[in-house]
Backbone as JSON Lines, residues from 0, in Angstrom:
{"i":0,"aa":"X","n":[30.68,13.9,9.68],"ca":[30.01,12.51,9.46],"c":[30.94,11.68,8.0]}
{"i":1,"aa":"X","n":[30.77,9.99,8.79],"ca":[31.98,9.43,7.48],"c":[31.95,9.68,6.13]}
{"i":2,"aa":"X","n":[32.63,9.98,5.12],"ca":[31.92,9.77,3.06],"c":[31.35,7.68,3.47]}
{"i":3,"aa":"X","n":[30.42,8.06,2.37],"ca":[30.29,7.2,1.73],"c":[29.37,6.2,2.41]}
{"i":4,"aa":"X","n":[29.0,6.74,3.7],"ca":[27.94,6.17,4.33],"c":[26.5,6.01,3.96]}
{"i":5,"aa":"X","n":[26.25,5.2,4.05],"ca":[24.31,5.29,3.8],"c":[24.0,4.39,4.81]}
{"i":6,"aa":"X","n":[22.29,5.1,5.07],"ca":[21.28,4.65,5.86],"c":[20.11,4.49,5.08]}
{"i":7,"aa":"X","n":[19.83,3.44,4.73],"ca":[18.55,2.89,4.21],"c":[17.2,4.01,4.66]}
{"i":8,"aa":"X","n":[17.37,4.04,5.66],"ca":[16.09,4.68,6.44],"c":[15.89,6.24,6.29]}
{"i":9,"aa":"X","n":[17.13,6.32,5.2],"ca":[16.74,8.23,5.34],"c":[16.15,8.31,4.0]}
{"i":10,"aa":"X","n":[15.54,7.04,3.11],"ca":[14.97,7.17,1.82],"c":[13.54,6.97,2.49]}
{"i":11,"aa":"X","n":[13.57,6.95,3.47],"ca":[11.83,6.72,3.83],"c":[11.63,8.26,4.02]}
{"i":12,"aa":"X","n":[12.93,9.21,4.37],"ca":[12.38,10.6,4.52],"c":[11.3,11.45,3.38]}
{"i":13,"aa":"X","n":[11.27,10.62,1.56],"ca":[11.19,11.03,0.81],"c":[9.67,11.11,0.74]}
{"i":14,"aa":"X","n":[9.46,12.0,0.8],"ca":[8.18,12.24,0.36],"c":[7.07,11.37,-0.79]}
{"i":15,"aa":"X","n":[5.89,10.87,-0.44],"ca":[5.8,10.44,-1.1],"c":[3.51,10.2,-1.25]}
{"i":16,"aa":"X","n":[3.27,10.47,-2.53],"ca":[2.41,10.28,-2.26],"c":[1.33,8.75,-2.92]}
{"i":17,"aa":"X","n":[0.29,7.98,-2.72],"ca":[0.16,7.03,-3.56],"c":[-1.04,6.71,-4.6]}
{"i":18,"aa":"X","n":[-1.12,6.32,-5.48],"ca":[-1.68,6.03,-6.33],"c":[-2.3,4.77,-7.05]}
{"i":19,"aa":"X","n":[-3.16,4.65,-7.95],"ca":[-3.53,3.72,-8.57],"c":[-3.16,3.34,-10.58]}
{"i":20,"aa":"X","n":[-2.7,2.93,-10.76],"ca":[-2.22,3.37,-12.03],"c":[-3.38,2.02,-12.9]}
{"i":21,"aa":"X","n":[-3.72,3.09,-13.91],"ca":[-4.82,1.88,-14.67],"c":[-3.81,1.62,-16.06]}
{"i":22,"aa":"X","n":[-4.42,0.61,-16.41],"ca":[-3.52,0.06,-17.57],"c":[-4.77,-1.13,-18.83]}
{"i":23,"aa":"X","n":[-4.7,-0.81,-20.63],"ca":[-6.05,-1.51,-21.1],"c":[-4.86,-1.97,-22.18]}
{"i":24,"aa":"X","n":[-4.88,-3.27,-22.63],"ca":[-4.42,-4.78,-23.33],"c":[-5.51,-5.01,-24.12]}
{"i":25,"aa":"X","n":[-5.72,-4.36,-25.23],"ca":[-6.67,-5.73,-25.72],"c":[-7.86,-4.94,-25.46]}
{"i":26,"aa":"X","n":[-8.97,-6.48,-24.63],"ca":[-10.05,-6.21,-24.05],"c":[-9.64,-5.74,-22.33]}
{"i":27,"aa":"X","n":[-9.05,-6.79,-21.96],"ca":[-8.17,-6.34,-20.51],"c":[-7.61,-5.06,-19.57]}
{"i":28,"aa":"X","n":[-8.5,-4.93,-18.73],"ca":[-8.28,-3.8,-18.06],"c":[-7.2,-4.5,-16.5]}
{"i":29,"aa":"X","n":[-6.58,-3.6,-16.51],"ca":[-5.95,-3.86,-14.98],"c":[-5.7,-2.26,-13.84]}
{"i":30,"aa":"X","n":[-5.08,-2.73,-12.95],"ca":[-4.76,-1.32,-12.47],"c":[-4.19,-1.73,-11.37]}
{"i":31,"aa":"X","n":[-3.12,-1.13,-10.22],"ca":[-1.98,-1.52,-8.81],"c":[-2.33,-0.22,-8.56]}
{"i":32,"aa":"X","n":[-0.99,-0.2,-7.42],"ca":[-0.49,0.93,-6.2],"c":[0.62,1.39,-7.27]}
{"i":33,"aa":"X","n":[0.85,2.23,-6.91],"ca":[2.54,2.63,-6.92],"c":[2.12,4.41,-6.2]}
{"i":34,"aa":"X","n":[3.96,4.13,-5.73],"ca":[3.71,5.97,-5.0],"c":[5.48,6.53,-5.84]}
{"i":35,"aa":"X","n":[5.3,5.55,-6.63],"ca":[6.53,6.97,-7.36],"c":[6.52,7.18,-8.33]}
{"i":36,"aa":"X","n":[5.54,8.29,-8.32],"ca":[5.14,9.05,-9.48],"c":[5.91,10.76,-9.15]}
{"i":37,"aa":"X","n":[5.85,11.35,-10.22],"ca":[6.7,12.87,-10.19],"c":[5.95,13.35,-10.99]}
{"i":38,"aa":"X","n":[5.82,14.6,-10.88],"ca":[5.7,16.27,-12.05],"c":[6.99,16.09,-12.17]}
{"i":39,"aa":"X","n":[7.8,16.34,-13.22],"ca":[8.56,16.57,-13.05],"c":[9.09,18.03,-14.3]}
{"i":40,"aa":"X","n":[8.31,18.15,-15.1],"ca":[8.63,19.18,-15.74],"c":[6.53,20.15,-15.99]}
{"i":41,"aa":"X","n":[6.17,21.79,-16.09],"ca":[5.4,21.79,-15.85],"c":[4.35,22.85,-18.0]}
{"i":42,"aa":"X","n":[5.78,23.35,-17.88],"ca":[5.72,23.89,-20.13],"c":[6.59,22.78,-21.03]}
{"i":43,"aa":"X","n":[6.02,21.67,-21.33],"ca":[4.45,21.02,-20.89],"c":[4.4,20.36,-19.8]}
{"i":44,"aa":"X","n":[3.35,19.96,-19.6],"ca":[3.5,18.54,-18.9],"c":[3.66,17.42,-18.65]}
{"i":45,"aa":"X","n":[4.8,17.24,-17.94],"ca":[5.1,16.66,-17.73],"c":[5.83,15.15,-16.49]}
{"i":46,"aa":"X","n":[5.04,14.15,-16.5],"ca":[4.73,13.53,-15.29],"c":[5.95,11.81,-15.46]}
{"i":47,"aa":"X","n":[7.34,11.8,-14.62],"ca":[7.47,9.94,-14.99],"c":[6.78,9.21,-13.7]}
{"i":48,"aa":"X","n":[6.68,8.3,-13.65],"ca":[5.94,7.24,-13.56],"c":[6.87,5.36,-13.54]}
{"i":49,"aa":"X","n":[7.72,5.44,-12.31],"ca":[8.08,4.13,-12.53],"c":[7.14,2.75,-11.84]}
{"i":50,"aa":"X","n":[7.51,1.79,-12.67],"ca":[7.24,0.59,-12.16],"c":[7.41,-0.43,-11.75]}
{"i":51,"aa":"X","n":[7.27,-1.87,-11.17],"ca":[8.2,-2.92,-10.93],"c":[8.24,-3.43,-12.42]}
{"i":52,"aa":"X","n":[8.44,-4.33,-12.96],"ca":[8.57,-5.54,-13.82],"c":[7.6,-6.37,-13.81]}
{"i":53,"aa":"X","n":[7.81,-6.96,-12.16],"ca":[6.75,-7.89,-12.22],"c":[5.91,-7.43,-12.11]}
{"i":54,"aa":"X","n":[4.82,-6.47,-12.71],"ca":[3.64,-6.6,-12.26],"c":[3.16,-5.91,-13.85]}
{"i":55,"aa":"X","n":[2.02,-7.21,-13.79],"ca":[0.86,-6.78,-14.99],"c":[1.39,-5.78,-15.88]}
{"i":56,"aa":"X","n":[0.68,-4.89,-14.94],"ca":[0.64,-3.25,-15.65],"c":[1.14,-2.85,-16.15]}
{"i":57,"aa":"X","n":[2.72,-3.07,-15.86],"ca":[3.82,-2.11,-16.19],"c":[3.65,-3.18,-17.4]}
{"i":58,"aa":"X","n":[3.59,-4.16,-17.83],"ca":[3.58,-5.15,-19.58],"c":[2.85,-4.29,-20.08]}
{"i":59,"aa":"X","n":[1.46,-3.83,-19.86],"ca":[0.15,-3.56,-20.81],"c":[0.73,-2.74,-20.76]}
{"i":60,"aa":"X","n":[1.49,-1.79,-19.91],"ca":[1.82,-0.16,-20.59],"c":[2.68,-0.42,-21.6]}
{"i":61,"aa":"X","n":[3.78,-0.99,-21.35],"ca":[5.16,-1.13,-22.37],"c":[4.09,-1.73,-23.54]}
{"i":62,"aa":"X","n":[3.44,-2.31,-24.05],"ca":[2.6,-2.49,-24.85],"c":[2.39,-1.67,-25.56]}
{"i":63,"aa":"X","n":[1.18,-0.46,-24.84],"ca":[0.29,0.3,-25.41],"c":[0.27,1.83,-25.55]}
{"i":64,"aa":"X","n":[1.66,1.78,-24.43],"ca":[2.43,3.27,-24.39],"c":[1.08,4.44,-23.65]}
{"i":65,"aa":"X","n":[0.25,3.62,-22.99],"ca":[-0.96,4.83,-22.55],"c":[-1.38,3.91,-20.95]}
{"i":66,"aa":"X","n":[-1.89,5.0,-20.48],"ca":[-1.9,4.74,-19.0],"c":[-2.76,5.49,-18.03]}
{"i":67,"aa":"X","n":[-3.48,5.52,-17.3],"ca":[-4.44,6.5,-16.18],"c":[-4.03,6.79,-14.62]}
{"i":68,"aa":"X","n":[-3.35,7.56,-13.97],"ca":[-3.02,7.27,-12.87],"c":[-4.06,8.32,-11.25]}
{"i":69,"aa":"X","n":[-4.61,7.91,-10.78],"ca":[-5.43,8.17,-10.09],"c":[-4.99,8.61,-8.32]}
{"i":70,"aa":"X","n":[-4.77,9.75,-8.01],"ca":[-3.93,10.18,-7.05],"c":[-5.51,9.68,-5.79]}
{"i":71,"aa":"X","n":[-4.7,8.81,-4.84],"ca":[-5.79,8.57,-4.07],"c":[-6.07,9.47,-2.88]}
{"i":72,"aa":"X","n":[-6.88,9.93,-2.03],"ca":[-7.85,10.6,-1.45],"c":[-6.8,10.21,0.16]}
{"i":73,"aa":"X","n":[-6.76,11.3,1.02],"ca":[-6.45,10.83,2.25],"c":[-7.21,9.77,3.28]}
{"i":74,"aa":"X","n":[-8.04,9.48,2.87],"ca":[-9.57,8.91,3.66],"c":[-10.24,6.94,2.65]}
{"i":75,"aa":"X","n":[-8.54,7.67,1.94],"ca":[-8.96,6.25,0.93],"c":[-9.03,4.87,2.21]}
{"i":76,"aa":"X","n":[-9.49,3.64,1.73],"ca":[-9.63,2.76,2.81],"c":[-8.43,1.72,2.83]}
{"i":77,"aa":"X","n":[-8.73,1.59,3.48],"ca":[-7.58,0.04,3.54],"c":[-8.24,-1.44,2.0]}
{"i":78,"aa":"X","n":[-9.53,-1.37,2.74],"ca":[-10.1,-2.01,1.01],"c":[-8.98,-1.44,-0.61]}
{"i":79,"aa":"X","n":[-8.86,-0.76,-0.51],"ca":[-8.42,0.27,-2.12],"c":[-7.12,-0.81,-1.99]}
{"i":80,"aa":"X","n":[-6.31,-1.01,-1.37],"ca":[-4.54,-1.24,-1.76],"c":[-4.72,-2.56,-1.42]}
{"i":81,"aa":"X","n":[-5.43,-3.79,-0.6],"ca":[-5.93,-4.72,-1.09],"c":[-6.62,-5.6,-2.75]}
{"i":82,"aa":"X","n":[-7.44,-4.76,-2.71],"ca":[-7.53,-4.99,-4.27],"c":[-6.14,-4.8,-4.93]}
{"i":83,"aa":"X","n":[-5.77,-3.46,-5.25],"ca":[-5.01,-2.56,-6.58],"c":[-3.07,-3.2,-5.86]}
{"i":84,"aa":"X","n":[-3.26,-3.78,-4.44],"ca":[-2.15,-3.92,-4.32],"c":[-1.12,-5.24,-3.82]}
{"i":85,"aa":"X","n":[-2.22,-6.09,-3.47],"ca":[-1.81,-7.48,-2.04],"c":[-2.6,-8.35,-3.28]}
{"i":86,"aa":"X","n":[-2.99,-7.94,-4.35],"ca":[-3.44,-9.37,-5.56],"c":[-3.05,-8.62,-6.44]}
{"i":87,"aa":"X","n":[-2.61,-9.83,-7.15],"ca":[-1.64,-9.87,-8.71],"c":[-3.29,-9.7,-10.24]}
{"i":88,"aa":"X","n":[-2.66,-9.0,-11.07],"ca":[-3.71,-8.73,-12.11],"c":[-3.32,-9.94,-13.14]}
{"i":89,"aa":"X","n":[-2.3,-10.83,-12.76],"ca":[-1.98,-11.7,-13.57],"c":[-3.52,-13.27,-12.88]}
{"i":90,"aa":"X","n":[-3.33,-13.73,-11.79],"ca":[-4.56,-14.52,-11.52],"c":[-5.53,-14.43,-11.5]}
{"i":91,"aa":"X","n":[-6.16,-13.01,-10.79],"ca":[-7.78,-11.66,-10.74],"c":[-7.91,-11.05,-11.64]}
{"i":92,"aa":"X","n":[-8.68,-10.83,-11.79],"ca":[-9.15,-10.29,-12.76],"c":[-9.68,-8.72,-11.52]}
{"i":93,"aa":"X","n":[-9.36,-7.7,-11.88],"ca":[-9.05,-6.37,-10.69],"c":[-10.59,-6.1,-10.99]}
{"i":94,"aa":"X","n":[-11.1,-5.54,-12.28],"ca":[-12.1,-5.29,-12.62],"c":[-13.49,-5.84,-12.71]}
{"i":95,"aa":"X","n":[-13.28,-6.77,-12.57],"ca":[-14.84,-8.35,-13.06],"c":[-16.08,-7.99,-12.54]}
{"i":96,"aa":"X","n":[-17.08,-8.01,-13.57],"ca":[-18.25,-7.49,-13.15],"c":[-18.59,-6.11,-12.75]}
{"i":97,"aa":"X","n":[-17.26,-5.22,-13.1],"ca":[-18.04,-3.51,-12.39],"c":[-18.17,-3.15,-13.79]}
{"i":98,"aa":"X","n":[-19.08,-2.18,-13.33],"ca":[-19.57,-1.3,-14.23],"c":[-17.95,0.04,-14.41]}
{"i":99,"aa":"X","n":[-17.37,0.01,-15.05],"ca":[-16.03,1.28,-14.99],"c":[-16.42,2.31,-16.18]}
{"i":100,"aa":"X","n":[-15.97,3.27,-15.78],"ca":[-15.68,4.91,-16.47],"c":[-14.6,4.64,-17.43]}
{"i":101,"aa":"X","n":[-14.15,5.32,-18.29],"ca":[-13.34,5.14,-18.98],"c":[-12.88,6.59,-19.87]}
{"i":102,"aa":"X","n":[-11.75,7.43,-19.26],"ca":[-10.8,8.01,-20.11],"c":[-10.81,8.18,-21.49]}
{"i":103,"aa":"X","n":[-10.33,9.35,-21.97],"ca":[-10.74,9.18,-23.7],"c":[-9.58,8.33,-24.66]}
{"i":104,"aa":"X","n":[-9.01,8.37,-23.68],"ca":[-7.98,7.52,-23.92],"c":[-8.02,5.6,-24.11]}
{"i":105,"aa":"X","n":[-9.07,5.31,-23.96],"ca":[-10.24,4.24,-23.01],"c":[-9.83,3.34,-22.12]}
{"i":106,"aa":"X","n":[-8.65,3.91,-21.94],"ca":[-7.9,3.51,-19.91],"c":[-9.27,3.38,-19.17]}
{"i":107,"aa":"X","n":[-9.54,2.98,-18.1],"ca":[-10.43,3.34,-16.62],"c":[-9.64,4.25,-16.4]}
{"i":108,"aa":"X","n":[-10.95,4.97,-15.53],"ca":[-10.28,6.14,-14.75],"c":[-11.17,5.73,-13.3]}
{"i":109,"aa":"X","n":[-9.64,5.78,-12.61],"ca":[-10.24,4.84,-11.33],"c":[-10.85,6.34,-10.5]}
{"i":110,"aa":"X","n":[-11.73,6.81,-10.53],"ca":[-12.58,8.13,-9.7],"c":[-12.92,7.48,-7.99]}
{"i":111,"aa":"X","n":[-13.6,6.18,-7.34],"ca":[-13.84,6.13,-5.7],"c":[-12.36,6.56,-5.15]}
{"i":112,"aa":"X","n":[-12.53,7.39,-4.63],"ca":[-11.46,7.63,-3.33],"c":[-10.29,8.44,-3.8]}
{"i":113,"aa":"X","n":[-10.4,9.49,-4.91],"ca":[-9.41,9.56,-5.36],"c":[-10.38,10.98,-5.86]}
{"i":114,"aa":"X","n":[-8.41,12.3,-5.74],"ca":[-9.19,13.6,-5.65],"c":[-8.21,14.28,-6.79]}
{"i":115,"aa":"X","n":[-8.15,13.22,-8.06],"ca":[-7.62,13.97,-8.93],"c":[-7.02,13.1,-10.32]}
{"i":116,"aa":"X","n":[-7.09,12.84,-11.08],"ca":[-7.03,11.82,-11.99],"c":[-5.9,12.2,-13.83]}
{"i":117,"aa":"X","n":[-4.39,11.57,-14.21],"ca":[-4.39,12.46,-15.29],"c":[-4.4,10.9,-15.79]}
{"i":118,"aa":"X","n":[-4.33,11.66,-17.4],"ca":[-4.39,10.13,-18.78],"c":[-2.67,10.51,-19.12]}
{"i":119,"aa":"X","n":[-1.93,10.12,-19.34],"ca":[-0.29,9.69,-19.27],"c":[-0.91,8.66,-20.98]}
{"i":120,"aa":"X","n":[0.63,9.2,-21.8],"ca":[1.02,9.07,-22.41],"c":[2.32,8.8,-22.68]}
{"i":121,"aa":"X","n":[3.04,7.5,-22.87],"ca":[4.39,6.85,-22.83],"c":[5.76,8.08,-23.52]}
{"i":122,"aa":"X","n":[6.39,8.5,-23.49],"ca":[6.9,9.14,-24.38],"c":[8.62,8.68,-24.46]}
{"i":123,"aa":"X","n":[8.79,8.08,-23.01],"ca":[10.59,7.49,-23.6],"c":[10.08,6.49,-22.35]}
{"i":124,"aa":"X","n":[11.1,5.57,-22.3],"ca":[10.9,4.84,-20.73],"c":[12.28,4.5,-20.66]}
{"i":125,"aa":"X","n":[12.96,4.31,-19.56],"ca":[14.51,3.87,-19.4],"c":[13.96,2.51,-18.22]}
{"i":126,"aa":"X","n":[15.29,1.59,-18.78],"ca":[15.51,0.4,-17.66],"c":[16.45,0.53,-16.54]}
{"i":127,"aa":"X","n":[15.59,0.1,-14.83],"ca":[16.44,0.66,-14.12],"c":[16.63,-0.43,-13.2]}
{"i":128,"aa":"X","n":[16.04,-1.36,-13.81],"ca":[16.99,-2.64,-13.76],"c":[15.99,-3.66,-12.97]}
{"i":129,"aa":"X","n":[14.5,-4.08,-11.65],"ca":[13.95,-3.96,-11.4],"c":[12.56,-3.47,-11.76]}
{"i":130,"aa":"X","n":[12.88,-1.73,-12.05],"ca":[11.72,-0.86,-12.27],"c":[11.91,-0.64,-14.04]}
{"i":131,"aa":"X","n":[11.35,0.06,-14.88],"ca":[10.81,0.3,-16.0],"c":[10.76,1.59,-15.14]}
{"i":132,"aa":"X","n":[10.87,3.36,-15.75],"ca":[10.62,4.73,-14.79],"c":[10.23,5.25,-17.11]}
{"i":133,"aa":"X","n":[8.4,5.37,-16.93],"ca":[7.59,6.18,-17.58],"c":[7.76,7.5,-17.9]}
{"i":134,"aa":"X","n":[8.35,8.24,-18.9],"ca":[8.33,9.49,-19.43],"c":[7.11,10.21,-19.94]}
{"i":135,"aa":"X","n":[6.03,10.38,-19.53],"ca":[5.08,10.86,-20.06],"c":[4.65,11.4,-20.56]}
{"i":136,"aa":"X","n":[3.91,12.5,-21.21],"ca":[2.7,13.47,-21.58],"c":[1.01,13.6,-20.95]}
{"i":137,"aa":"X","n":[0.81,14.32,-20.03],"ca":[-0.57,14.47,-19.68],"c":[-1.11,15.1,-21.44]}
{"i":138,"aa":"X","n":[-2.37,13.86,-21.24],"ca":[-3.25,14.17,-21.98],"c":[-4.72,15.02,-21.77]}
{"i":139,"aa":"X","n":[-4.92,14.23,-20.09],"ca":[-6.07,15.03,-20.0],"c":[-6.42,14.84,-18.56]}
{"i":140,"aa":"X","n":[-6.83,15.37,-17.97],"ca":[-6.47,15.62,-16.25],"c":[-7.56,16.45,-15.23]}
{"i":141,"aa":"X","n":[-7.91,16.31,-14.54],"ca":[-9.08,16.68,-13.7],"c":[-9.09,16.29,-12.47]}
{"i":142,"aa":"X","n":[-9.56,17.45,-11.65],"ca":[-9.8,17.59,-10.02],"c":[-11.12,17.03,-10.04]}
{"i":143,"aa":"X","n":[-10.89,15.97,-8.28],"ca":[-12.22,14.94,-8.53],"c":[-12.5,15.57,-7.4]}
{"i":144,"aa":"X","n":[-12.31,15.69,-6.65],"ca":[-12.34,16.41,-4.78],"c":[-11.29,17.03,-4.67]}
{"i":145,"aa":"X","n":[-12.09,18.01,-3.44],"ca":[-10.64,19.12,-1.97],"c":[-9.94,18.35,-1.24]}
{"i":146,"aa":"X","n":[-10.39,17.29,-1.12],"ca":[-9.09,15.78,-0.08],"c":[-8.25,16.5,-0.49]}
{"i":147,"aa":"X","n":[-7.13,15.98,0.71],"ca":[-5.88,15.69,-0.28],"c":[-5.87,14.95,-0.9]}
{"i":148,"aa":"X","n":[-3.86,14.37,-0.92],"ca":[-3.8,13.34,-0.85],"c":[-3.3,12.12,-0.05]}
{"i":149,"aa":"X","n":[-3.46,11.16,-0.08],"ca":[-2.83,10.05,0.56],"c":[-1.03,10.62,0.93]}
{"i":150,"aa":"X","n":[-0.35,10.17,1.88],"ca":[0.61,9.65,1.65],"c":[1.16,8.37,1.76]}
{"i":151,"aa":"X","n":[2.71,8.16,1.45],"ca":[2.96,6.74,1.75],"c":[2.71,6.8,3.36]}
{"i":152,"aa":"X","n":[3.24,7.32,4.31],"ca":[3.55,7.74,5.25],"c":[2.32,7.44,6.66]}
{"i":153,"aa":"X","n":[1.45,7.93,6.03],"ca":[-0.12,8.12,6.53],"c":[-0.58,7.0,6.55]}
{"i":154,"aa":"X","n":[-0.39,5.79,5.21],"ca":[-1.0,5.15,4.7],"c":[-0.26,3.92,5.85]}
{"i":155,"aa":"X","n":[0.88,3.67,6.04],"ca":[1.21,3.18,7.32],"c":[1.15,3.68,8.68]}
{"i":156,"aa":"X","n":[0.75,4.39,8.67],"ca":[0.29,5.19,9.9],"c":[-0.98,4.66,10.19]}
{"i":157,"aa":"X","n":[-2.11,5.13,9.41],"ca":[-3.55,5.12,9.72],"c":[-3.89,3.75,8.87]}
{"i":158,"aa":"X","n":[-3.99,3.66,7.95],"ca":[-4.16,2.65,7.12],"c":[-3.86,1.01,7.07]}
{"i":159,"aa":"X","n":[-2.82,1.39,6.89],"ca":[-2.36,-0.22,6.92],"c":[-2.8,-1.2,8.27]}
{"i":160,"aa":"X","n":[-2.79,-2.62,8.56],"ca":[-3.62,-3.09,9.97],"c":[-2.03,-3.02,10.57]}
{"i":161,"aa":"X","n":[-2.11,-2.8,12.09],"ca":[-1.02,-3.34,13.06],"c":[-1.03,-5.09,12.91]}
{"i":162,"aa":"X","n":[0.72,-5.3,12.6],"ca":[0.35,-7.07,13.23],"c":[-0.2,-7.03,14.38]}
{"i":163,"aa":"X","n":[-0.56,-8.27,14.39],"ca":[-1.51,-8.21,15.5],"c":[-0.59,-9.03,16.93]}
{"i":164,"aa":"X","n":[-0.74,-8.32,18.48],"ca":[0.19,-8.56,19.08],"c":[0.03,-9.73,19.27]}
{"i":165,"aa":"X","n":[1.46,-11.03,19.9],"ca":[1.25,-12.06,20.17],"c":[0.62,-12.61,21.63]}
{"i":166,"aa":"X","n":[0.22,-13.58,21.32],"ca":[-0.79,-14.07,22.32],"c":[-0.29,-14.43,23.81]}
{"i":167,"aa":"X","n":[-0.05,-14.19,24.71],"ca":[0.55,-14.28,25.76],"c":[0.1,-16.11,26.44]}
{"i":168,"aa":"X","n":[1.02,-17.24,26.76],"ca":[0.76,-18.36,27.27],"c":[0.99,-18.13,28.45]}
{"i":169,"aa":"X","n":[0.15,-17.88,30.21],"ca":[0.35,-18.04,30.9],"c":[-0.94,-18.51,32.1]}
{"i":170,"aa":"X","n":[-0.34,-17.96,33.82],"ca":[-1.46,-18.35,34.76],"c":[-1.67,-17.18,35.58]}
{"i":171,"aa":"X","n":[-2.9,-17.0,35.78],"ca":[-2.61,-15.3,36.31],"c":[-3.18,-15.67,37.28]}
{"i":172,"aa":"X","n":[-2.58,-14.93,38.78],"ca":[-3.64,-15.26,40.31],"c":[-5.1,-14.55,40.17]}
{"i":173,"aa":"X","n":[-5.88,-15.13,40.62],"ca":[-7.61,-14.54,41.58],"c":[-7.57,-13.99,42.3]}
{"i":174,"aa":"X","n":[-6.45,-14.11,43.08],"ca":[-5.95,-12.96,44.09],"c":[-5.81,-12.31,44.03]}
{"i":175,"aa":"X","n":[-4.93,-11.61,43.04],"ca":[-4.01,-10.79,43.05],"c":[-3.85,-9.74,41.33]}
{"i":176,"aa":"X","n":[-3.82,-10.82,41.25],"ca":[-3.46,-10.51,39.17],"c":[-2.94,-10.53,38.84]}
{"i":177,"aa":"X","n":[-1.49,-11.53,40.14],"ca":[-0.2,-11.3,39.3],"c":[0.07,-12.71,37.94]}
{"i":178,"aa":"X","n":[0.45,-12.07,37.28],"ca":[0.5,-13.4,36.0],"c":[1.85,-13.92,35.61]}
{"i":179,"aa":"X","n":[1.92,-14.96,35.95],"ca":[2.98,-16.07,35.34],"c":[2.74,-15.95,34.07]}
{"i":180,"aa":"X","n":[3.84,-15.82,33.17],"ca":[4.26,-16.43,31.64],"c":[4.86,-17.07,31.62]}
{"i":181,"aa":"X","n":[4.04,-18.58,30.75],"ca":[4.89,-19.88,30.31],"c":[3.9,-20.88,30.53]}
{"i":182,"aa":"X","n":[4.02,-22.21,29.53],"ca":[2.91,-23.12,29.3],"c":[2.91,-23.22,30.68]}
{"i":183,"aa":"X","n":[3.57,-24.25,31.48],"ca":[3.25,-24.75,32.31],"c":[3.28,-24.05,33.9]}
{"i":184,"aa":"X","n":[2.61,-23.99,34.74],"ca":[2.6,-23.83,36.17],"c":[3.07,-24.67,36.61]}
{"i":185,"aa":"X","n":[4.31,-24.69,37.76],"ca":[4.42,-25.29,38.22],"c":[4.39,-25.54,39.65]}
{"i":186,"aa":"X","n":[3.56,-26.69,39.93],"ca":[3.09,-27.11,41.16],"c":[3.06,-26.56,41.97]}
{"i":187,"aa":"X","n":[4.39,-26.38,42.38],"ca":[4.83,-25.77,43.78],"c":[5.11,-24.05,43.64]}
{"i":188,"aa":"X","n":[4.49,-23.41,42.52],"ca":[4.82,-22.36,42.72],"c":[3.83,-21.27,43.88]}
{"i":189,"aa":"X","n":[4.71,-20.24,43.84],"ca":[4.14,-19.09,44.88],"c":[3.97,-17.62,44.49]}
{"i":190,"aa":"X","n":[2.66,-17.21,44.09],"ca":[2.71,-15.8,43.9],"c":[4.17,-15.05,44.46]}
{"i":191,"aa":"X","n":[4.45,-14.43,43.79],"ca":[5.86,-13.18,44.5],"c":[4.53,-12.39,45.36]}
{"i":192,"aa":"X","n":[2.98,-11.85,45.09],"ca":[2.66,-10.74,45.64],"c":[1.86,-10.86,46.56]}
{"i":193,"aa":"X","n":[1.48,-12.49,46.74],"ca":[0.28,-12.82,47.73],"c":[0.75,-13.4,48.35]}
{"i":194,"aa":"X","n":[1.7,-14.8,47.75],"ca":[2.18,-15.86,48.78],"c":[1.11,-16.52,47.92]}
{"i":195,"aa":"X","n":[0.45,-16.86,46.9],"ca":[-0.85,-17.84,47.27],"c":[0.0,-18.86,46.39]}
{"i":196,"aa":"X","n":[-0.2,-20.25,46.27],"ca":[-0.24,-21.35,45.84],"c":[-0.69,-21.4,44.37]}
{"i":197,"aa":"X","n":[-0.24,-22.83,43.58],"ca":[-1.0,-22.73,42.24],"c":[-1.81,-23.13,42.14]}
{"i":198,"aa":"X","n":[-2.31,-23.03,43.4],"ca":[-3.95,-24.02,43.61],"c":[-5.05,-22.1,42.88]}
{"i":199,"aa":"X","n":[-4.1,-21.52,43.09],"ca":[-5.15,-19.83,43.11],"c":[-4.7,-19.42,41.51]}
{"i":200,"aa":"X","n":[-4.1,-20.28,41.0],"ca":[-3.62,-19.48,39.61],"c":[-4.61,-20.0,38.79]}
{"i":201,"aa":"X","n":[-5.37,-19.43,37.61],"ca":[-6.08,-20.33,36.97],"c":[-5.13,-19.4,34.99]}
{"i":202,"aa":"X","n":[-5.25,-20.54,34.27],"ca":[-4.79,-19.56,32.9],"c":[-5.51,-18.44,32.32]}
{"i":203,"aa":"X","n":[-4.47,-18.26,31.53],"ca":[-5.01,-17.12,30.71],"c":[-5.6,-17.88,29.43]}
{"i":204,"aa":"X","n":[-6.51,-17.12,29.39],"ca":[-8.22,-17.34,28.0],"c":[-7.34,-17.19,27.39]}
{"i":205,"aa":"X","n":[-6.76,-17.47,25.96],"ca":[-6.63,-16.8,24.5],"c":[-7.15,-15.66,23.76]}
């Protein structure tokens, strides 16, 4: 193998879970989806979390030093990812109108669709360029269900909607079912299967 050759797809082989990270600053709550969460020591319990600097949750944690992590169960629906991953807390109040549960640290404890939670206190922050890595101590934790944690691979394979197949434009032969693909069927076109002419073709319904 050639030296110093890097295949970016190799990173996809590293296993990741999926988590809802919540924070509170003042009277404002927020949450986001994260996958870069890892236990690094057992005694004492330490967890590292890496978050994109562009997120509001990141800024709130930098200011307060507190966060909660909820491990998403493998049956979590796509709606969870729409709520916490596809919209920004800078423009949307993600918990507005909801009766939220709070952990002892005052931060939202997201229990729905989760199998465990951790309350974390930030001890160190490391600048990673686009992200900040938070080294945290565990101040509280609980198992919420016996369901397995959803992985990044499972999300892409089962949960994330597949892009719609492009609609084909064309004409189908009423006699044999042959499909001609194209915007316009030539007036002198002859079906290569049954030898019928253009008059026996009809547009494919979109």
